[in-house]
C-alpha positions in Angstrom: 141.7 149.1 114.2 143.8 146.4 115.7 144.8 143.6 113.4 142.9 140.4 114.1 144.7 137.7 116.1 145.4 134.7 114.0 144.7 131.3 115.6 147.4 128.7 115.9 146.7 126.0 113.4 145.7 122.7 115.0 148.2 119.9 114.6 146.8 117.3 112.3 145.8 114.1 114.0 147.5 111.0 112.7 145.1 108.0 112.9 146.4 104.6 113.7 145.1 103.1 110.5 146.1 106.0 108.3 149.4 104.4 107.4 147.8 101.8 105.2 145.3 102.0 102.5 143.9 98.5 103.0 140.2 98.5 103.7 137.7 95.8 104.5 133.9 96.1 104.0 131.6 95.8 107.0 130.7 92.2 107.4 127.0 91.8 107.4 125.4 88.4 108.3 121.7 87.4 108.3 120.0 85.1 110.8 116.5 83.9 110.2 114.7 82.8 113.4 112.2 80.0 113.2 108.4 80.6 113.1 106.5 80.6 116.4 103.8 78.4 114.9 104.2 75.9 112.0 101.0 77.2 110.3 102.1 80.8 110.1 102.6 82.5 106.7 106.3 82.9 105.9 107.6 85.8 103.8 111.4 85.0 103.9 113.0 82.1 102.2 116.7 81.0 102.5 117.9 80.4 98.9 121.6 79.4 99.7 124.4 80.3 102.2 124.6 83.9 101.0 121.1 84.8 99.6 117.6 85.2 101.0 114.4 86.0 99.1 111.4 88.0 100.3 107.9 87.1 99.2 105.1 89.6 99.3 102.3 88.2 101.6 98.8 87.7 100.3 97.3 90.7 102.1 99.9 93.1 100.6 99.2 91.7 97.1 95.5 92.5 97.4 96.2 96.0 98.8 98.5 96.8 95.9 96.2 95.4 93.1 98.4 92.4 92.5 101.5 94.5 91.8 104.2 92.6 93.7 107.6 91.0 93.1 110.1 88.8 94.8 113.3 90.5 96.0 116.6 88.8 96.7 119.3 90.1 99.1 122.9 88.9 99.4 124.9 88.7 102.6 128.4 87.5 103.6 126.7 84.5 105.2 123.1 83.5 105.8 122.1 81.4 108.8 118.8 79.5 108.5 116.3 78.7 111.3 118.1 75.5 112.3 121.5 77.2 112.8 123.1 76.5 116.2 124.8 79.1 118.4 128.2 77.3 117.9 128.0 77.6 114.1 127.1 81.3 114.3 130.0 82.0 116.8 132.6 80.1 114.7 131.8 82.2 111.6 131.1 85.7 113.1 132.6 86.2 116.5 135.6 83.8 116.6 137.7 86.1 114.3 136.9 89.1 116.4 138.0 87.4 119.6 141.2 86.3 117.9 141.9 89.9 116.8 141.2 91.0 120.4 143.9 88.7 121.8 146.3 90.0 119.2 145.7 93.7 120.1 143.0 94.7 117.6 139.6 96.2 118.3 136.2 94.8 117.2 132.6 95.8 117.1 129.7 93.3 116.8 126.1 94.4 117.0 122.7 92.8 116.3 120.1 94.7 114.2 116.5 93.9 113.4 112.9 94.5 114.3 111.4 93.8 117.7 111.0 90.1 118.4 113.5 89.0 115.7 115.9 87.2 118.1 118.6 89.8 118.8 118.9 89.2 122.5 118.8 85.5 122.0 121.6 85.7 119.5 123.7 87.9 121.8 123.0 86.4 125.3 121.5 83.0 124.5 119.1 80.9 126.5 119.2 78.0 128.9 121.3 75.2 127.4 122.3 77.4 124.4 124.7 80.1 125.3 124.9 83.1 122.9 127.8 85.0 121.4 128.7 86.8 124.6 129.4 83.8 126.9 131.2 82.0 124.1 133.4 85.1 123.5 134.3 85.1 127.2 135.0 81.4 127.2 137.4 81.7 124.3 139.2 84.6 125.9 139.9 82.8 129.2 140.7 79.5 127.5 143.4 81.4 125.5 145.0 83.5 128.3 144.1 81.5 131.4 147.7 80.7 132.3 149.1 84.0 131.3 146.8 86.3 133.4 148.4 88.9 135.6 147.6 89.0 139.3 144.6 91.1 140.3 145.2 94.9 140.5 148.5 94.7 138.6 146.6 96.7 135.9 144.6 99.6 137.2 142.2 101.9 135.3 143.0 105.6 135.5 139.4 106.6 134.3 140.9 108.3 131.2 140.4 105.3 129.0 143.9 104.0 129.7 145.7 101.7 132.1 148.4 102.1 134.7 150.8 99.3 135.9 151.5 98.6 139.5 154.2 96.5 140.9 153.4 93.3 142.7 153.8 94.8 146.2 151.3 97.6 145.4 148.9 95.1 143.8 149.1 92.9 146.9 148.3 95.8 149.2 145.4 96.7 146.9 144.0 93.2 147.1 144.3 93.1 150.9 142.6 96.5 151.1 139.7 95.4 148.9 139.2 92.0 150.7 139.1 93.9 154.0 136.1 95.9 152.9 132.7 94.7 154.2 131.2 94.7 150.7 133.9 94.1 148.2 133.1 95.6 144.8 134.9 93.0 142.8 133.1 89.6 142.8 135.2 86.8 144.1 136.2 84.0 141.8 135.3 81.5 144.5 131.6 82.6 144.6 129.1 80.0 143.7 127.7 80.2 140.2 124.2 81.7 139.9 121.9 78.9 138.8 120.0 81.4 136.6 122.8 81.4 134.0 124.8 78.3 134.9 123.6 76.5 131.7 124.4 79.5 129.5 128.1 79.6 130.3 128.4 75.8 130.3 130.0 75.7 126.8 130.7 72.1 125.8 132.9 73.0 122.8 136.5 74.0 123.7 137.7 77.0 121.7 141.1 78.7 122.0 143.0 81.3 120.0 146.2 80.4 118.2 149.6 82.0 118.5 149.1 83.7 121.9 152.1 85.8 123.0 153.5 83.7 125.9 155.9 86.5 126.9 153.1 88.8 128.0 150.6 89.0 130.8 147.0 89.8 130.3 144.1 91.4 132.2 140.4 91.4 131.4 138.1 94.3 132.3 134.4 94.4 131.5 131.8 97.2 131.6 128.1 97.3 130.8 126.2 100.4 129.7 122.8 101.1 128.1 121.6 104.0 126.0 118.0 104.8 127.0 116.2 107.8 125.4 119.5 109.0 124.1 121.1 109.0 127.6 123.9 106.8 128.7 123.5 104.8 132.0 126.1 102.6 133.8 124.4 99.3 134.6 127.3 98.2 136.9 127.2 101.4 139.0 126.6 100.7 142.7 124.3 103.6 143.8 124.8 104.4 147.5 121.9 104.8 149.7 121.2 108.5 150.6 118.5 109.1 153.2 118.1 112.8 152.3 117.4 112.5 148.6 113.9 111.3 147.6 113.6 107.8 146.1 112.1 107.2 142.7 110.8 104.2 140.9 110.8 103.4 137.2 107.7 105.4 136.6 109.3 108.6 138.0 107.1 108.7 141.1 108.4 108.9 144.7 108.8 105.7 146.6 108.6 105.2 150.3 110.7 102.8 152.5 112.9 101.9 149.5 116.6 102.0 148.8 116.3 102.9 145.0 118.0 106.1 143.8 117.8 106.8 140.0 121.1 106.5 138.3 122.8 109.5 136.8 123.4 109.6 133.1 127.1 109.6 131.8 128.8 111.7 129.3 131.0 110.9 126.3 134.6 112.1 126.4 137.5 111.9 124.0 140.9 110.5 125.2 144.4 111.6 124.1 144.2 109.2 121.1 140.9 110.8 120.0 138.9 107.7 120.9 135.4 108.0 122.4 134.7 106.6 125.9 132.1 106.9 128.6 133.5 109.0 131.4 133.0 107.6 134.9 132.0 104.1 133.7 132.6 101.2 136.0 135.2 98.7 134.8 135.5 95.5 136.7 138.5 93.2 136.4 137.5 89.6 136.0 139.6 86.4 136.1 137.1 83.7 134.8 134.1 83.3 132.6 131.9 82.7 135.7 133.0 86.0 137.2 132.6 87.9 134.0 129.1 86.6 133.3 128.1 87.2 136.9 129.0 90.9 136.3 127.0 90.9 133.1 124.0 89.2 134.7 124.0 91.8 137.5 123.8 94.6 134.9 121.3 92.7 132.8 118.8 92.8 135.7 119.0 96.6 135.7 118.4 96.9 132.0 115.1 98.4 130.9 112.6 96.0 129.3 108.9 96.2 128.9 105.9 94.2 127.8 104.6 95.4 124.4 102.0 94.1 122.0 104.6 92.4 119.9 107.1 91.1 122.5 106.6 90.1 126.1 110.2 91.2 127.1 111.0 93.9 124.6 114.3 95.8 125.1 113.7 99.5 125.5 117.3 100.5 125.3 120.6 99.8 123.4 123.0 97.7 125.6 126.8 97.7 125.1 128.9 95.1 126.8 132.6 96.1 126.5 135.4 93.5 127.0 138.7 95.3 127.4 141.9 93.2 127.2 145.1 94.8 128.6 148.4 93.3 127.5 151.9 94.1 128.9 155.2 92.3 128.1 157.4 90.6 130.7 160.8 92.1 131.5 164.1 90.5 130.4 164.1 88.1 133.3 160.6 86.8 132.4 159.5 87.0 136.0 157.9 90.5 136.4 155.8 92.8 134.2 157.7 95.5 132.4 157.0 98.7 134.2 156.6 100.9 131.1 153.3 102.4 130.3 154.1 102.9 126.7 154.4 99.1 126.2 150.8 98.5 127.3 148.5 97.3 124.5 144.7 97.8 125.1 142.2 96.2 122.8 138.5 96.3 123.1 135.5 94.1 121.9 132.1 95.8 122.0 129.0 93.5 121.9 126.0 95.7 121.2 122.4 94.5 121.5 120.4 97.1 119.7 116.7 97.7 120.5 114.3 96.6 117.8 112.8 99.1 115.5 109.0 99.1 115.8 105.9 100.8 114.5 103.6 102.3 117.0 100.4 101.3 115.2 101.4 97.7 115.7 102.8 97.9 119.2 99.9 100.0 120.5 102.4 102.0 122.6 101.3 104.9 124.7 102.9 107.3 127.1 106.5 106.3 128.1 106.5 103.3 125.7 105.6 105.7 122.8 108.4 108.1 123.8 110.9 105.1 124.1 109.9 103.8 120.7 110.4 107.3 119.1 113.9 107.6 120.6 114.8 104.0 119.5 113.7 104.7 115.9 115.5 108.0 115.9 118.8 106.5 116.9 118.5 103.7 114.4 117.6 106.3 111.7 120.8 108.2 112.6 122.8 105.0 112.3 121.4 104.4 108.9 122.1 108.0 107.8 125.7 107.7 108.9 126.1 104.5 106.9 124.6 106.2 103.8 126.9 109.2 104.1 130.0 107.0 104.6 129.0 104.9 101.5 128.5 108.0 99.4 131.9 109.5 100.5 133.7 106.3 99.7 132.0 105.6 96.4 132.0 109.1 94.9 135.0 110.7 96.6 132.9 113.3 98.3 133.7 114.8 101.8 130.3 115.2 103.4 130.2 115.4 107.2 129.0 112.2 108.8 126.4 113.1 111.5 127.9 111.0 114.3 126.9 113.5 117.0 123.2 113.3 116.2 122.9 110.2 118.4 124.9 108.9 121.4 124.9 105.5 119.8 126.8 106.6 116.6 129.0 109.1 118.5 130.2 106.3 120.8 131.3 104.0 118.0 132.5 106.5 115.4 136.1 105.4 115.9 135.3 102.0 114.6 134.0 103.4 111.3 137.1 105.7 111.1 139.4 102.7 111.1 140.0 101.6 114.7 138.8 98.0 114.3 136.7 95.5 112.5 132.9 95.9 112.3 130.4 93.0 112.1 126.6 93.2 112.0 124.1 90.4 112.4 120.8 91.1 110.8 118.1 89.2 112.7 114.8 88.8 110.8 111.5 87.2 111.7 110.0 85.4 108.7 106.3 85.9 109.6 104.2 87.8 107.2 103.2 90.5 109.7 106.8 91.8 109.8 107.2 92.0 106.0 107.4 95.8 105.7 109.8 96.2 108.7 112.0 93.3 107.4 112.1 95.0 104.0 113.5 98.2 105.6 116.0 96.1 107.5 117.2 94.4 104.3 117.7 97.7 102.6 119.7 99.1 105.5 121.9 95.9 105.4 122.4 96.3 101.7 123.7 99.9 102.2 125.9 98.8 105.2 127.7 96.1 103.2 129.1 98.7 100.8 130.8 100.7 103.6 134.5 100.0 103.9 136.5 100.3 107.2 140.2 100.8 107.3 142.1 97.7 108.4 143.7 98.2 111.9 147.4 98.2 112.2 149.4 95.4 113.9 150.7 96.1 117.4 154.3 97.1 117.8 157.0 94.6 118.9 158.6 95.4 122.3 162.1 94.2 121.2 162.8 91.8 124.0 164.0 88.3 123.3 161.0 85.9 122.7 160.6 82.8 124.9 162.1 84.4 128.0 159.3 83.2 130.2 160.0 79.5 130.0 163.8 79.9 129.4 164.3 81.7 132.7 162.1 79.1 134.5 164.4 76.4 133.1 167.5 78.0 134.7 166.1 77.4 138.2 167.2 73.7 138.1 169.0 71.2 135.8 166.7 69.5 133.4 167.1 67.2 130.4 170.1 67.9 128.3 172.1 69.6 131.1 172.1 66.3 133.1 173.4 64.4 130.1 176.3 66.8 129.5 177.4 66.6 133.1 177.4 62.8 133.1 179.6 62.8 130.0 182.2 65.2 131.6 182.3 63.2 134.8 182.8 59.9 132.9 185.9 61.4 131.1 187.8 61.8 134.5 189.7 58.8 135.9 187.8 56.9 138.5 188.6 57.6 142.2 190.2 54.8 144.2 188.5 53.4 147.2 188.6 55.8 150.1 187.6 53.5 152.9 190.3 53.3 155.7 189.9 50.2 157.8 193.2 50.4 159.6 194.6 53.4 161.5 198.1 52.5 160.2 196.9 52.5 156.5 199.3 54.7 154.6 198.4 53.7 151.0 194.8 54.8 150.7 195.4 58.5 151.2 198.4 58.8 148.8 196.4 56.9 146.1 193.5 59.3 146.6 195.8 62.3 146.5 197.4 61.1 143.3 194.0 60.5 141.6 192.8 63.9 142.6 196.0 65.5 141.2 195.5 63.7 137.9 191.9 64.8 137.8 193.0 68.3 138.6 195.5 68.3 135.8 192.9 66.9 133.4 190.5 69.5 134.5 193.1 72.2 134.0 193.8 70.9 130.5 190.1 70.9 129.7 189.8 74.5 131.0 192.6 75.6 128.8 191.1 73.8 125.8 187.7 75.3 126.6 189.3 78.8 126.8 191.0 78.3 123.4 187.7 77.1 121.9 185.7 79.9 123.5 188.2 82.5 122.1 187.9 81.0 118.7 184.2 80.8 119.0 184.1 84.5 120.1 186.1 85.4 117.0 183.8 83.4 114.8 180.8 85.1 116.5 182.4 88.5 116.0 183.0 87.7 112.4 179.5 86.4 112.0 178.1 89.5 113.7 180.1 91.8 111.4 178.9 89.9 108.4 175.3 89.9 109.6 175.6 93.6 110.4 176.8 94.3 106.9 174.1 92.2 105.4 171.6 93.9 107.6 172.8 97.3 106.5 172.7 96.2 102.9 169.2 94.8 103.4 168.1 97.9 105.2 169.3 100.1 102.4 167.5 97.9 99.9 164.4 98.0 102.1 164.6 101.8 102.3 164.8 102.0 98.5 161.9 99.6 98.2 159.9 101.6 100.8 160.5 104.8 98.8 159.4 103.1 95.6 156.4 101.6 97.4 155.5 104.9 99.0 155.7 106.5 95.6 153.6 103.8 94.1 151.1 104.2 97.0 150.8 107.9 96.3 150.3 107.1 92.6 147.7 104.5 93.5 145.9 107.0 95.7 146.0 109.5 92.9 144.7 107.0 90.4 142.0 105.8 92.9 140.8 109.3 93.4 140.9 109.8 89.7 139.1 106.5 89.2 136.4 107.5 91.7 136.0 110.8 90.0 135.7 109.2 86.7 133.3 106.6 88.0 131.2 109.4 89.5 131.2 111.2 86.1 130.4 107.9 84.3 127.5 107.3 86.6 126.2 110.9 86.0 126.6 110.4 82.3 124.8 107.0 82.5 122.0 108.6 84.3 121.9 111.5 81.8 122.0 109.0 78.9 119.2 107.0 80.5 117.1 110.2 80.7 117.9 111.1 77.1 117.1 107.6 75.9 113.8 107.8 77.8 113.1 111.2 76.2 114.1 109.8 72.8 111.8 106.8 73.2 108.9 109.0 74.3 109.5 111.3 71.3 109.7 108.4 68.9 106.4 107.0 70.3 104.9 110.5 69.9 106.3 110.8 66.4 104.9 107.4 65.4 101.6 108.4 66.9 101.6 111.6 64.8 102.7 109.7 61.7 99.8 107.3 62.2 97.5 110.1 62.7 98.7 111.8 59.5 98.3 108.6 57.6 94.8 108.2 58.8 94.0 111.9 57.9 95.7 111.4 54.5 93.7 108.2 53.8 90.5 110.0 55.0 91.3 112.9 52.7 91.9 110.5 49.7 88.6 108.8 50.4 86.9 112.1 50.6 88.5 113.3 47.4 87.4 110.1 45.6 83.9 110.6 46.9 83.9 114.2 45.9 85.3 113.3 42.5 82.6 110.7 42.0 79.9 113.2 43.1 81.4 115.8 40.8 81.5 113.3 37.9 77.9 112.2 38.6 76.7 115.7 39.0 78.5 116.7 35.8 77.0 113.9 33.8 73.6 114.6 35.2 73.8 118.2 34.3 75.2 117.4 30.9 72.3 115.1 30.2 69.9 117.7 31.6 71.5 120.4 29.4 71.4 118.1 26.4 67.7 117.3 27.1 66.9 120.9 27.5 68.8 121.9 24.4 67.0 119.1 22.4 63.7 120.2 23.8 64.5 123.8 22.9 65.5 122.8 19.4 62.3 120.8 19.0 60.3 123.7 20.3 62.0 126.2 18.0 61.6 123.8 15.0 58.0 123.3 15.8 57.5 127.1 16.0 59.3 127.5 12.7 57.3 124.8 11.1 54.1 126.3 12.4 55.1 129.7 11.2 56.0 128.2 7.9 52.7 126.4 7.6 50.9 129.6 8.5 52.8 131.5 5.9 52.0 128.9 3.3 48.4 129.0 4.3 48.5 132.8 4.3 50.1 132.7 0.9 47.5 130.4 -0.4 44.7 132.5 1.0 46.3 135.7 -0.5 46.9 134.2 -3.9 43.4 132.8 -4.2 40.8 135.0 -6.0 38.8 137.2 -3.6 35.5 136.3 -5.2 35.9 132.7 -4.7 34.7 131.6 -1.3 36.6 128.9 0.4 35.0 125.6 0.2 35.1 123.0 2.8 37.6 120.5 1.6 36.4 116.9 1.6 38.2 114.1 3.3 39.5 112.8 0.0 41.0 116.1 -0.9 42.5 116.4 2.4 44.1 113.0 2.1 45.5 113.9 -1.3 46.9 117.1 -0.1 48.3 115.5 2.9 49.8 112.8 0.7 51.3 115.5 -1.5 52.6 117.5 1.3 54.0 114.4 3.1 56.1 113.7 0.1 57.7 117.2 0.3 60.8 117.3 2.4 60.6 118.4 6.1 62.0 121.7 7.0 64.3 120.3 9.7 66.0 116.9 9.3 64.9 114.2 11.7 61.4 115.6 12.3 58.4 113.4 12.1 55.2 114.6 10.5 51.7 113.3 10.3 48.9 114.6 8.2 45.3 115.2 9.1 42.2 115.7 7.0 43.1 119.2 5.9 46.4 118.1 4.4 48.5 120.0 7.0 51.7 118.4 8.3 52.2 118.5 12.1 55.7 118.2 13.6 55.9 116.2 16.8 58.2 117.2 19.6 60.2 115.1 22.0 58.0 112.6 23.9 59.5 113.6 27.3 58.8 117.3 26.6 55.2 116.5 25.6 54.8 114.5 28.8 56.0 117.3 31.0 54.0 120.0 29.0 50.3 120.2 30.0 47.6 120.9 27.5 46.9 124.4 28.9 50.6 125.4 28.4 50.5 124.0 24.9 47.4 126.0 24.2 48.9 129.1 25.6 52.1 128.6 23.7 50.1 128.2 20.5 48.1 131.3 21.1 51.2 133.3 22.0 53.3 132.2 19.1 50.5 132.6 16.5 50.9 135.5 14.1 48.3 138.1 13.5 45.6 136.9 11.2 43.9 139.0 8.5 40.4 140.1 9.2 38.9 138.3 6.3 40.6 135.0 6.9 39.6 134.4 10.5 37.8 131.2 9.9 40.5 129.8 7.7 43.1 130.6 10.3 41.1 128.9 12.9 40.7 125.9 10.8 44.5 125.7 10.2 45.4 126.1 13.9 42.8 123.5 14.9 44.2 121.0 12.5 47.8 121.5 13.5 47.0 121.2 17.1 45.0 118.0 16.6 47.8 116.5 14.5 50.4 117.3 17.2 48.1 115.9 19.9 47.4 112.7 18.0 51.1 112.1 17.4 51.9 112.7 21.1 49.0 110.5 22.2 50.1 107.6 20.1 53.6 107.7 21.7 52.5 108.6 25.3 49.8 106.1 25.6 46.2 105.6 25.3 45.3 107.6 28.4 47.0 110.7 27.0 45.5 110.2 23.6 42.1 109.9 25.0 42.6 112.9 27.1 44.2 115.0 24.4 41.7 114.1 21.6 39.0 116.7 21.5 35.4 115.6 21.4 33.9 115.7 18.0 30.5 117.2 17.5 27.8 115.0 16.2 26.6 116.1 12.7 
């Protein structure tokens, strides 16, 4: 395989402004136009000379649920509704024209929504000339007497100029004037009444420190960018009978001389500056002639009637004023015939088409396509500004998309450091333009942060200054020369009378000869003295020149040392600036990260507080629940303890009763068993029963705390707890008595029955007395009548 051919590296391009690191921000100014009607709602308020404030209109407040705020924007200068064109020109355009005359480029463009007053600001109206006629007036007031003759400067159509001698320029003038339709308008032509009031500037304005040893030439061109195509508005289209004719709606025309203009292309010259190839440049010598050229191109500009503006610009217009400057030669009479000494400066006045929203303009068809291209080019301009700002602030090297639009591609040199850039933001304060005005303000805010390199000063030609008027003074004696001659003549002896009245007069001529010889001798003595003084003066000059040369060499050496130190310091400053930008970028990233972390921290703290509050509520609920459960447990425990005690007491009473009954039964059984069998039991009387009962009641009870009551048979009955007797029914008591009764002997059935009956009756009577009369009545068995 053959080795790949290596490409020759391209020579790095040295920009004009790259020798200095001084930069100036883009100057952004704001102009607020007056309202069309005094009763219109206003959304923009001028706070001071540098600040405006936007108010949200009422309709937008309702649509956004009352969420609105007032926003303030700052500019280099704010011009209110009552600002005159003169005040605007003095602040914005005057410094650009002054730089133009001193060899520096400038760019001034107006930006805003449709109907905000851009064209009025740039062109003006009847009686109030705009920035363009005032710039032309200042230029011709400054260089009027220093202009070169017509056609001394000639464009070579490569964005540069050639110099012709006066003979060639004269032949060129004669040839142009001999043409039937001269292309260059004559300065003697009558002023068009349409714009006579616009160029009638009352205030005289002139630049200071104009170079008097140079000659100047002014060339103007006028182009428009329509649908991202460039058209020359000064181009004279010849009539061609073969080609079809077209009108503005792209349909054929009959019996007409209109031929559609051809679009131009952008080229790059040898200095890497962009220009429009084949664009017509007209040399003008007065403001009337220049504005006549402008007005001729203005009539060809594309405008249309839209819903928002009766004469809406449908294209971006660019009026270029090119000032050519060349020094005079050493004699001060002719232009120096060296092309390298020509200085070309340019001022571009741009009237941008207004950004618009199709839902408001109701545009259709061609108007809709025009609006789309206008908005696209303005969006590209905004993108370029944002990328430039990001590259300068953060030290990045992103590619600026100049080539995405013809507008930005044409003016990319200005943003790369080829001149000053100024922008006038025109706004309409009516409430209907609030959203568009808000976008315009945001774009202006970004543009103010873009910095453009300061252009370098023009080089000095090296010829002696003041040669124009000095050489003119040599043409004849003036002033001081006359005084010196009179003094010299008065130092000579006076001449005798030379009048000869007699032919034989022999004294007049000898006296005259003698006087002339004396004057000759005196003159010779003065010449010798003058030669001596001139030799001494030459020696002094040589000595002074040698001293000055030594001082100059010394100063030059010091300057070289200082320049080395300064260059080293500049490199160090560049390094520190890059480091500073990098650190600022890192600091900004860290600040953003810190902000994010702080927001996360605050959210986590809020979440932690919410969880803590939730836990506190759960803990308090748990304590309340535990207290309730503890109370319930205590209450249930006490209840069950009481119930157990009651049941135990009842059980004890029941068991005591059973024991007592058994004891009584055993006693009865013992008594029955011990009695003699022959003896029949007799029915005891009531008195005996009372006695037995009394005797038995005296005997101690079997269980402490029991209560006994006797009945007629003398038996003691133990009474149980009242609550147990209330709960126990008579049937259960009877069943209990029958179940707990021991087996009786066969012979003692009746006695056993009698004992049981008495015990039961005693118990029931005792219970009835404590439970109440109802229970006693119910429990007491009916006695049989005898």
